[in-house]
C-alpha positions in Angstrom: 0.0 0.0 0.0 1.2 3.5 -0.8 -0.4 6.6 0.7 -0.7 10.4 0.3 -1.7 12.5 3.3 -3.1 15.9 3.3 -1.5 18.8 5.3 -3.6 18.1 8.4 -2.1 14.5 8.8 1.6 15.1 9.2 2.0 12.9 12.2 0.0 10.1 10.6 2.3 10.4 7.6 5.4 9.9 9.8 3.8 7.0 11.6 3.0 5.3 8.2 6.6 5.9 7.1 7.9 4.4 10.4 5.8 1.3 9.7 7.4 1.1 6.3 4.7 2.5 4.0 5.6 4.7 1.0 3.8 7.9 2.1 3.8 11.3 0.4 2.8 14.2 2.6 1.2 17.3 1.3 2.9 19.6 3.8 6.3 18.6 2.4 5.3 19.4 -1.2 5.0 23.0 -2.4 2.7 21.9 -5.3 -0.6 23.7 -5.0 -2.4 20.8 -6.8 -0.7 18.0 -4.8 -3.4 15.3 -5.1 -3.7 15.8 -8.9 0.0 15.3 -9.3 0.3 12.0 -7.4 0.0 8.5 -8.8 -3.6 7.3 -9.0 -2.7 4.1 -7.1 -1.9 5.9 -3.9 -4.6 5.9 -1.2 -5.5 9.5 -0.2 -5.8 10.0 3.5 -7.6 13.3 4.5 -9.4 15.0 7.2 -10.6 17.8 4.9 -14.1 17.7 3.5 -13.1 19.7 0.4 -10.4 17.1 -0.5 -12.9 14.3 0.3 -15.4 15.8 -2.2 -13.0 16.7 -4.9 -11.3 13.3 -5.0 -14.2 11.0 -4.2 -13.5 9.1 -7.4 -10.1 8.1 -6.1 -9.2 5.5 -3.5 -9.6 7.7 -0.4 -10.0 7.2 3.3 -11.5 10.0 5.4 -9.8 10.1 8.8 -12.1 10.9 11.6 -9.9 11.2 14.7 -7.4 13.9 15.8 -5.1 11.5 17.6 -2.4 10.1 15.4 -2.4 6.6 17.0 -6.2 6.3 16.5 -5.7 7.6 13.0 -3.2 4.8 12.4 -5.6 2.3 13.9 -8.4 3.5 11.6 -6.1 3.0 8.5 -5.1 -0.5 9.7 -8.7 -1.5 10.4 -10.5 0.0 7.4 -7.8 -1.0 4.8 -7.2 -4.4 6.3 -3.5 -3.9 7.0 -1.9 -7.0 8.4 1.3 -7.2 10.5 3.2 -8.9 7.6 2.4 -5.8 5.5 4.7 -3.7 7.8 8.3 -3.0 7.1 9.2 -1.1 10.2 12.0 1.4 10.1 12.8 0.8 6.4 12.0 4.3 5.2 13.3 7.7 6.0 10.7 9.5 8.1 11.9 12.9 6.8 11.8 12.3 3.1 10.2 8.9 2.5 13.2 7.3 0.8 14.0 3.7 1.5 17.0 3.6 3.9 20.0 1.3 3.5 22.6 -0.2 5.9 25.5 2.0 6.7 28.9 0.5 7.6 29.6 1.4 11.3 32.9 3.0 10.4 31.2 5.4 8.0 28.8 6.5 10.8 31.8 7.5 13.0 32.0 11.2 13.2 28.5 11.6 11.7 26.6 10.6 14.8 27.3 11.6 18.4 30.2 9.7 20.0 28.1 8.0 22.7 25.7 6.7 20.0 28.6 5.3 17.9 30.0 3.6 21.0 26.6 2.1 22.1 25.3 0.9 18.7 26.6 -1.5 16.1 24.0 -1.1 13.3 23.3 2.1 11.4 21.2 3.0 8.3 21.4 6.0 6.0 19.0 7.8 3.7 20.8 8.4 0.5 18.5 11.2 -0.4 18.6 13.5 2.7 21.7 11.9 4.3 20.1 11.3 7.7 21.5 8.4 9.7 19.4 6.1 11.8 20.1 3.7 14.6 17.9 1.6 17.0 17.6 4.1 19.9 14.7 4.7 22.4 12.5 6.2 19.7 12.6 3.0 17.8 11.6 1.0 20.9 8.6 3.4 21.6 7.4 3.3 18.0 7.8 -0.5 17.9 5.6 -0.8 21.0 3.0 1.5 19.4 2.9 -0.6 16.2 2.6 -3.8 18.3 -0.3 -2.2 20.3 -2.2 -1.5 17.0 -2.4 -5.2 16.2 -3.4 -6.5 19.6 
């Protein structure tokens, strides 16, 4: 599944990316006609009635809740997402690019020293150059993803 979120769903977009879903976010694109420019196979996620009406002919899910965790639960429930559909921590949460393993030696000097000393595995986004490692944020997000499927 591939998604496109409107500007009101930035946190949901990041949660979907964390879960491994290819997700374009309107607030990151300066295109005024964002939903007309995206691939028709993407599922539009919106909280905006105007978007809902304008793109009712497309695959669209109207998000009802304000809470990002409940929004994610709605996506999972209504679209039939299964745990094996997830690819947690495989995409850059900033720019949506798939991340790749980074040799530990290449991470040295590019991450804080204490992080380099404590961690053995690193990943890099080749697009925006961010470096990722399995810190406390990953543990918290992993628990949230687990809670969604209980």
